[in-house]
C-alpha positions in Angstrom: 0.3 0.0 -0.3 3.3 2.6 1.3 4.2 1.7 -2.4 1.3 2.1 -4.3 0.8 5.8 -2.3 4.1 6.9 -2.9 3.9 6.3 -6.9 0.2 7.1 -7.8 1.6 10.2 -6.8 4.5 10.6 -8.5 6.6 11.4 -5.1 9.2 8.5 -5.2 13.2 8.2 -5.5 15.6 10.6 -4.8 16.6 11.4 -1.2 19.4 11.8 0.6 20.4 8.9 2.5 22.4 10.2 6.5 19.5 12.7 8.0 19.7 13.0 11.0 15.7 13.5 12.6 15.3 17.0 14.5 17.7 18.6 11.6 16.9 20.3 8.5 20.0 19.4 6.3 21.0 21.3 2.9 21.2 19.6 0.0 17.4 18.2 1.7 15.6 21.0 -0.7 17.7 20.4 -3.7 17.0 16.4 -3.2 13.3 17.2 -2.9 13.1 19.4 -6.1 15.1 17.1 -7.9 12.6 14.1 -7.3 10.6 16.2 -8.0 11.3 17.2 -11.0 11.5 13.9 -12.1 8.9 12.3 -10.7 6.1 14.4 -10.8 5.0 16.8 -14.3 5.7 20.0 -12.2 6.9 23.4 -13.8 10.1 24.5 -11.2 7.0 26.7 -9.6 5.5 23.9 -8.6 7.9 21.5 -7.6 8.9 24.3 -5.5 5.8 24.8 -3.9 6.2 21.1 -3.2 9.6 21.8 -1.0 8.4 25.3 0.1 6.2 23.5 1.6 7.4 20.4 2.7 9.6 22.5 4.7 7.1 24.5 6.6 4.3 21.6 7.0 5.7 19.0 8.2 7.5 18.4 11.7 11.0 18.0 11.7 11.3 14.4 12.3 8.5 13.2 9.1 10.2 15.9 6.5 12.7 13.3 6.7 10.1 10.6 6.3 9.5 12.1 4.1 12.4 13.2 1.8 14.0 9.4 3.2 11.2 8.4 1.5 10.7 9.0 -1.5 14.3 8.9 -2.2 14.0 5.2 -1.6 16.3 5.1 1.2 16.3 2.2 3.6 16.6 4.9 6.3 12.1 5.1 5.8 11.5 2.4 7.6 13.7 3.7 11.0 12.0 6.6 11.1 8.9 5.1 10.9 9.1 4.2 13.8 9.9 7.0 15.1 5.9 8.9 13.8 2.8 8.0 15.9 -0.1 6.4 13.9 -1.5 10.1 12.6 2.3 11.7 12.2 2.7 8.7 9.2 -0.3 9.7 8.0 0.0 12.8 8.0 3.0 12.5 6.2 0.4 10.2 3.1 -2.0 13.4 3.6 0.9 15.5 2.2 2.0 12.9 -0.6 -1.3 12.2 -2.5 -2.4 16.0 -1.8 0.0 18.5 -1.6 1.8 17.5 -5.8 -1.4 17.9 -6.3 -2.1 20.8 -5.4 0.9 22.1 -6.6 0.2 21.4 -9.7 -3.0 23.5 -9.6 -1.3 26.7 -8.8 
């Protein structure tokens, strides 16, 4: 189900291997943008919207999970264990709604 959601939203592939929970890494935004360009049918403004919203709307732990999840990084499993059920659901909702909202502009 998780993989299906990732594929259906187009948010899959290319993020950071060594994320630290509680800190946004310098390369994370670039990685989000790269993944967006590779996997979503969004222009630069749409991808910037996804990156901006992921940084501002997700908690640090959710953001770390989001980044590692869409990168296919095995660390996603360790970040998932740090999220409550509600937090994980918020990330999944984010992943399914924000790209569409950013595409609509």
